[in-house]
C-alpha positions as CSV (number, residue, x, y, z in Angstrom):
1,M,-7.0,30.6,12.1
2,T,-8.9,29.5,9.0
3,K,-7.7,26.2,7.6
4,P,-8.0,25.4,3.9
5,D,-10.7,23.0,2.7
6,L,-9.5,19.7,1.1
7,L,-11.8,17.4,-0.8
8,L,-10.6,13.8,-0.6
9,V,-12.2,11.0,-2.8
10,T,-11.5,7.4,-1.9
11,S,-12.8,4.1,-3.4
12,R,-13.0,2.5,0.1
13,L,-13.6,3.8,3.5
14,P,-10.1,4.0,5.1
15,Y,-11.3,2.7,8.5
16,P,-10.5,0.0,9.5
17,P,-7.1,-0.1,7.7
18,L,-7.2,-3.7,6.7
19,A,-5.1,-3.3,3.5
20,G,-2.1,-1.2,2.4
21,D,-4.2,1.4,0.5
22,R,-6.5,1.9,3.4
23,L,-3.6,2.3,5.8
24,R,-2.1,5.0,3.6
25,S,-5.4,6.9,3.2
26,L,-6.1,6.6,6.9
27,H,-2.8,8.2,7.8
28,L,-3.2,10.8,5.0
29,I,-6.5,11.9,6.6
30,Q,-5.3,11.8,10.2
31,R,-2.1,13.8,9.4
32,L,-3.6,16.3,7.0
33,S,-6.6,17.0,9.3
34,R,-4.1,18.9,11.5
35,H,-3.6,21.4,8.7
36,A,-6.8,21.4,6.7
37,H,-10.5,20.7,6.9
38,I,-11.0,17.3,5.3
39,H,-14.2,16.7,3.4
40,L,-14.2,12.9,2.6
41,L,-16.3,11.3,-0.1
42,S,-16.0,7.5,-0.2
43,L,-17.4,4.3,-1.6
44,D,-17.8,1.2,0.5
45,E,-19.7,-2.1,0.4
46,Q,-20.9,-1.6,4.0
47,A,-22.2,1.3,5.9
48,P,-19.8,2.7,8.5
49,D,-20.1,1.0,11.9
50,A,-19.9,2.8,15.2
51,A,-16.1,2.7,15.4
52,A,-15.8,4.0,11.8
53,R,-18.3,6.8,12.5
54,E,-16.3,7.8,15.6
55,W,-13.1,7.9,13.5
56,L,-14.8,10.0,10.8
57,A,-16.1,12.5,13.4
58,T,-12.6,12.8,14.8
59,Y,-10.7,13.4,11.6
60,T,-13.0,14.8,9.0
61,A,-15.0,18.1,8.8
62,T,-17.7,16.4,6.7
63,S,-18.0,12.9,5.2
64,R,-20.3,10.9,3.1
65,V,-20.1,7.2,2.3
66,F,-21.9,6.0,-0.9
67,P,-23.0,2.3,-1.1
68,H,-20.9,0.2,-3.5
69,S,-22.6,-2.9,-4.8
70,R,-20.3,-5.6,-6.1
71,F,-23.1,-6.9,-8.4
72,R,-23.7,-3.5,-9.9
73,A,-20.0,-2.8,-10.1
74,G,-19.5,-6.1,-11.9
75,L,-22.1,-5.1,-14.5
76,Q,-20.4,-1.7,-15.0
77,T,-17.1,-3.5,-15.5
78,L,-18.5,-5.7,-18.2
79,A,-20.0,-2.7,-19.9
80,G,-16.6,-1.0,-19.6
81,L,-15.0,-3.6,-21.9
82,A,-16.6,-1.6,-24.8
83,G,-14.8,1.6,-23.8
84,S,-11.1,2.6,-23.3
85,R,-10.9,3.5,-19.7
86,P,-9.4,1.0,-17.2
87,L,-11.9,-1.5,-16.0
88,Q,-11.3,-0.6,-12.4
89,V,-12.4,2.9,-13.2
90,S,-15.7,1.5,-14.5
91,Y,-15.9,-0.8,-11.4
92,F,-15.8,2.2,-9.1
93,R,-18.1,4.5,-11.0
94,N,-21.0,5.9,-8.9
95,G,-23.4,8.6,-10.1
96,G,-24.2,9.9,-6.6
97,L,-20.5,10.3,-5.7
98,R,-19.9,12.1,-9.0
99,R,-22.7,14.6,-8.4
100,E,-21.4,15.3,-4.9
101,V,-17.9,15.9,-6.2
102,E,-19.3,18.3,-8.7
103,R,-21.2,20.1,-6.0
104,L,-18.4,20.4,-3.5
105,A,-15.3,20.8,-5.6
106,P,-15.9,24.5,-6.5
107,T,-16.0,25.4,-2.8
108,M,-12.7,23.6,-2.0
109,D,-9.2,25.0,-1.9
110,L,-7.8,21.7,-3.2
111,S,-9.1,18.3,-4.3
112,L,-7.3,14.9,-3.9
113,A,-8.1,11.6,-5.7
114,F,-6.8,8.6,-3.8
115,L,-5.8,5.9,-6.3
116,E,-6.3,6.2,-10.0
117,R,-9.7,4.3,-9.7
118,T,-11.1,7.6,-8.3
119,A,-9.2,10.0,-10.7
120,A,-12.1,10.2,-13.2
121,Y,-14.2,12.1,-10.6
122,L,-11.7,15.0,-10.5
123,L,-10.1,14.9,-14.0
124,P,-12.5,17.3,-15.7
125,L,-12.7,19.8,-12.7
126,P,-10.6,23.0,-12.5
127,G,-8.6,24.1,-9.5
128,P,-5.6,22.6,-7.8
129,K,-5.7,18.9,-7.6
130,I,-3.6,15.9,-6.5
131,I,-3.7,12.3,-7.3
132,D,-2.1,9.8,-4.9
133,F,-1.5,6.8,-7.1
134,T,0.2,4.9,-4.4
135,D,1.3,2.4,-7.0
136,S,1.5,2.6,-10.8
137,I,-0.9,-0.3,-11.4
138,A,0.1,-0.5,-15.1
139,Q,3.7,-1.2,-14.1
140,S,2.7,-3.6,-11.4
141,Y,0.5,-5.5,-13.8
142,R,3.2,-5.5,-16.5
143,N,5.7,-7.0,-13.9
144,S,3.1,-9.6,-12.8
145,L,1.9,-10.8,-16.2
146,A,4.9,-13.1,-16.9
147,R,5.0,-14.6,-13.4
148,T,1.6,-15.1,-11.9
149,R,0.1,-18.6,-12.2
150,S,-3.5,-17.3,-11.9
151,V,-5.4,-17.7,-15.2
152,K,-8.0,-15.1,-14.1
153,W,-5.3,-12.5,-13.2
154,R,-3.3,-13.1,-16.4
155,A,-6.5,-12.4,-18.4
156,L,-7.1,-9.2,-16.4
157,Y,-3.6,-8.0,-16.8
158,Q,-3.7,-8.5,-20.5
159,V,-6.9,-6.4,-20.8
160,E,-5.9,-3.7,-18.4
161,I,-2.2,-2.9,-19.0
162,R,-2.6,-0.8,-22.1
163,R,-5.7,1.0,-20.7
164,L,-4.0,1.7,-17.4
165,A,-0.8,3.0,-19.0
166,G,-2.6,5.5,-21.1
167,F,-4.9,6.6,-18.2
168,E,-1.9,7.0,-15.8
169,A,-0.1,9.2,-18.3
170,E,-3.2,11.3,-18.8
171,C,-3.5,11.7,-15.0
172,V,0.1,12.8,-14.6
173,D,-0.4,15.4,-17.4
174,R,-3.7,16.8,-15.9
175,F,-3.2,16.7,-12.2
176,D,-1.0,19.3,-10.6
177,R,0.8,16.6,-8.5
178,S,1.0,12.8,-8.9
179,I,2.2,11.0,-5.7
180,F,3.8,7.5,-5.8
181,V,5.3,5.3,-3.0
182,N,7.8,3.7,-5.3
183,Q,10.5,6.0,-6.6
184,R,11.3,3.9,-9.7
185,E,7.7,4.0,-10.8
186,L,7.4,7.7,-10.9
187,A,10.7,8.1,-12.8
188,T,9.2,6.3,-15.8
189,F,6.7,9.1,-16.5
190,G,9.5,11.6,-17.2
191,R,7.6,14.5,-15.4
192,P,9.7,15.6,-12.4
193,D,7.7,18.8,-12.4
194,R,4.5,17.0,-11.6
195,T,5.5,13.7,-9.9
196,R,6.6,13.2,-6.3
197,W,7.9,10.3,-4.2
198,I,6.2,10.1,-0.7
199,P,6.7,6.7,0.8
200,N,4.6,5.2,3.6
201,G,5.5,5.2,7.2
202,V,5.2,2.5,9.8
203,N,3.4,2.2,13.2
204,A,5.7,4.1,15.6
205,A,4.8,1.5,18.3
206,L,6.9,-1.1,16.4
207,F,10.1,0.8,17.3
208,D,9.4,0.1,21.0
209,R,9.2,-3.6,20.7
210,P,12.2,-5.4,22.2
211,I,14.6,-7.1,19.7
212,L,14.7,-10.6,21.0
213,P,16.1,-13.9,19.7
214,P,13.5,-16.1,18.0
215,S,11.5,-18.5,20.1
216,E,10.6,-20.8,17.2
217,R,12.4,-22.4,14.3
218,A,10.0,-20.6,12.0
219,V,9.7,-17.9,9.4
220,A,6.7,-15.7,8.6
221,F,5.0,-13.9,5.7
222,L,2.8,-10.9,6.5
223,G,0.2,-9.3,4.2
224,T,-3.3,-9.1,2.9
225,M,-3.8,-12.7,1.6
226,N,-6.3,-12.2,-1.1
227,Y,-3.9,-9.7,-2.9
228,Q,-2.6,-11.6,-5.8
229,P,1.1,-10.6,-5.5
230,N,1.1,-11.9,-1.9
231,V,-0.6,-15.1,-3.0
232,D,2.0,-15.5,-5.7
233,A,4.8,-15.0,-3.1
234,V,3.6,-17.6,-0.6
235,V,2.7,-20.2,-3.3
236,Y,6.2,-19.7,-4.7
237,F,7.9,-20.1,-1.3
238,C,5.9,-23.3,-0.5
239,A,6.7,-24.8,-3.8
240,K,10.3,-23.8,-4.3
241,V,11.9,-22.9,-1.0
242,L,10.2,-24.6,1.9
243,P,11.1,-28.1,0.7
244,L,14.8,-27.1,0.9
245,L,14.5,-26.0,4.5
246,G,13.4,-29.2,6.1
247,K,10.1,-30.3,7.8
248,D,11.2,-28.9,11.1
249,V,10.8,-25.3,9.8
250,R,7.4,-23.8,10.3
251,F,6.0,-21.2,7.9
252,Y,3.4,-18.8,9.2
253,I,1.3,-17.0,6.6
254,V,-0.1,-14.1,8.6
255,G,-2.8,-11.7,7.3
256,N,-6.5,-11.2,6.8
257,A,-8.7,-12.6,4.0
258,P,-6.7,-15.7,2.9
259,N,-8.1,-17.0,-0.3
260,R,-8.6,-20.6,-1.3
261,A,-5.1,-20.9,-2.9
262,V,-3.6,-19.7,0.4
263,R,-5.7,-21.8,2.7
264,S,-4.9,-24.9,0.6
265,L,-1.2,-24.5,1.4
266,A,-1.8,-25.5,5.0
267,E,-3.7,-28.6,3.8
268,T,-0.9,-29.8,1.6
269,H,2.1,-28.7,3.8
270,P,2.0,-29.9,7.5
271,N,4.5,-27.2,8.5
272,V,2.5,-24.3,7.1
273,V,0.1,-22.3,9.3
274,V,-2.4,-19.8,7.8
275,T,-3.5,-17.6,10.7
276,G,-6.1,-15.3,9.0
277,F,-6.7,-12.0,10.6
278,L,-4.9,-11.3,13.9
279,E,-5.4,-8.2,16.1
280,D,-1.6,-8.2,16.7
281,P,0.1,-10.0,13.8
282,F,3.5,-8.9,15.0
283,T,3.4,-11.2,18.0
284,V,3.6,-14.1,15.6
285,V,6.3,-12.4,13.4
286,S,8.4,-11.7,16.5
287,R,8.6,-15.4,17.5
288,C,10.1,-16.3,14.1
289,A,13.7,-16.1,13.0
290,A,12.9,-13.9,10.0
291,L,10.2,-12.4,7.8
292,V,10.3,-13.8,4.3
293,A,9.0,-11.7,1.4
294,P,9.8,-13.7,-1.8
295,M,7.9,-11.2,-4.0
296,Q,7.6,-12.2,-7.6
297,T,5.0,-9.7,-8.7
298,G,3.3,-6.5,-7.6
299,G,4.6,-3.0,-6.9
300,G,4.3,-0.3,-4.3
301,I,6.3,0.1,-1.2
302,Q,6.0,-3.3,0.5
303,N,4.6,-2.3,3.9
304,K,5.3,-5.8,5.2
305,I,9.0,-5.4,4.8
306,L,9.1,-1.9,6.4
307,E,7.0,-3.1,9.4
308,A,9.2,-6.1,10.0
309,M,12.4,-4.0,9.7
310,A,10.9,-1.4,12.1
311,M,10.3,-4.1,14.8
312,G,13.8,-5.3,14.4
313,Q,13.1,-8.5,12.5
314,A,15.5,-9.9,9.9
315,V,14.0,-9.7,6.4
316,I,14.7,-12.0,3.5
317,T,13.3,-10.8,0.2
318,T,13.9,-10.8,-3.5
319,G,15.4,-8.0,-5.6
320,H,11.8,-7.2,-6.6
321,G,10.8,-6.8,-3.0
322,A,13.8,-4.8,-2.0
323,L,13.7,-2.3,-4.9
324,P,11.2,0.1,-3.3
325,I,13.1,0.3,0.0
326,V,15.4,3.0,-1.3
327,G,18.7,3.1,0.4
328,A,18.5,-0.3,2.1
329,V,21.7,-2.4,1.6
330,D,21.8,-6.1,1.2
331,G,23.6,-7.6,4.2
332,S,23.3,-4.4,6.2
333,E,19.5,-3.7,6.6
334,L,18.0,-6.8,4.9
335,L,18.9,-9.9,3.0
336,V,18.3,-10.3,-0.8
337,A,18.2,-13.4,-2.8
338,D,16.3,-14.3,-6.0
339,Q,16.8,-18.0,-6.7
340,P,15.1,-20.7,-4.5
341,E,18.5,-22.2,-3.4
342,A,19.8,-18.8,-2.5
343,I,16.7,-17.8,-0.6
344,A,16.9,-21.2,1.2
345,E,20.6,-20.6,2.0
346,R,20.0,-17.2,3.6
347,T,16.9,-18.5,5.4
348,R,18.9,-21.4,6.9
349,A,21.6,-19.0,8.0
350,V,19.1,-17.0,10.0
351,L,17.5,-20.1,11.4
352,D,20.7,-21.8,12.4
353,R,22.7,-18.7,13.6
354,P,20.2,-16.1,14.8
355,G,22.7,-14.4,17.1
356,E,24.9,-13.5,14.1
357,H,22.0,-11.4,12.7
358,M,21.2,-9.2,15.7
359,E,23.2,-6.3,14.3
360,L,21.3,-6.5,11.0
361,R,18.1,-6.4,12.9
362,R,19.2,-3.3,14.8
363,S,20.4,-1.6,11.6
364,A,17.0,-2.4,9.9
365,R,15.1,-0.7,12.7
366,A,17.4,2.4,12.6
367,F,17.1,2.6,8.9
368,V,13.3,2.7,8.9
369,Q,13.2,5.1,11.8
370,A,15.4,7.5,9.8
371,H,13.6,7.3,6.4
372,F,10.1,5.7,6.6
373,T,7.9,7.3,9.3
374,W,4.5,8.9,9.2
375,D,6.1,12.1,10.4
376,I,8.2,12.2,7.3
377,F,5.1,11.4,5.2
378,E,3.2,14.2,6.8
379,Q,6.0,16.8,6.2
380,R,6.4,15.9,2.6
381,Y,2.7,16.0,1.9
382,L,2.5,19.4,3.7
383,E,5.2,20.7,1.4
384,E,3.2,19.7,-1.7
385,L,0.0,21.3,-0.4
386,Q,1.9,24.5,0.5
387,A,3.5,24.6,-3.0
388,L,0.1,24.3,-4.7
389,L,-2.0,26.6,-2.5
390,A,0.4,29.3,-1.1
391,P,1.0,31.1,-4.4
392,A,-2.8,31.6,-4.8
393,G,-3.0,33.5,-1.6
394,S,-5.3,30.9,0.0
395,P,-5.6,30.4,3.8
396,F,-2.7,28.0,3.4
397,Q,-0.4,31.0,2.9
398,R,-1.3,32.3,6.4
399,L,-0.9,28.8,7.8
400,R,2.6,28.5,6.4
401,Q,3.6,31.9,7.7
402,A,2.4,31.0,11.2
403,R,4.4,27.7,11.3
């Protein structure tokens, strides 16, 4: 049976999935490759290694990775200050990729831009098209502006917010579907005819991990540690909450690419451990009494929270961190607190009485298993592709009839 052809444009090669956006695009390709021929065009700073080439051969019909130079991208960003497009659109502009999109797009049944930084490649083209925003970066930056301590990031937020807001609205108007992982973010656009909520899933293997009592008097944070909202969260926790817990409580900061601000936390706090990249970060998280996610800034779906809940770990987060986990109830599937004293109180309760929180941990796993899996992600994406392609009498119509 003939499958439809889907052109997918990404700003980074999805493999290996070392950050949240790569994880989502990797699963998007793996899942949709069951139903369509995936033609991937991507930028990346490095050429694909053997493992990446094997992954591409397995899941894509064709693929091409264009070199992305940080130096050249930086110059393009500076030049972009004179324009009106978001600076990150300028950063990811590539003439070779644009020409290949223009060549391939007319032969495709559908085109998909992953993240708004690639949207400009598809905006002027006809035919059915989707943008997977993942996050509304304008809203994320707006939330972050008042809270982040980084002078560099505050300056970036101030320049980008207005540009991003206008560009995101334009994308929602001109793409046939705009996909978000955060239900509250898509609601602000007021276009239910064009916007959809499709949250991430989690690694199904996490559901098979035994739910065991903690083996250390410790808590952990999990995430990519050069991502500013994650940096803001751990800096906040070390400054405001950790001193209230006592020196016997260890705090593990688990995740790849810790920047200087994160690494310095281990130098100034004897009970802080910065692990860097780990092949299996969940081994460390499982030893702890809880995962803490004191998010102050950022947006999106908070993969770190979903993954910890899936493995049956107690999660302590802020209202900002809990907001995207639609349907989760404070005290039933996770624990929510916003002030340092309240976060410390809930953390101490889990540390001192871990047995009392076993039911919460089991409920957390059951909740994620029911609402946030990659199977659900696949089905919702498939419904959107069917809705866009079936009315045109494309091969997808025959695919739907055969299912």
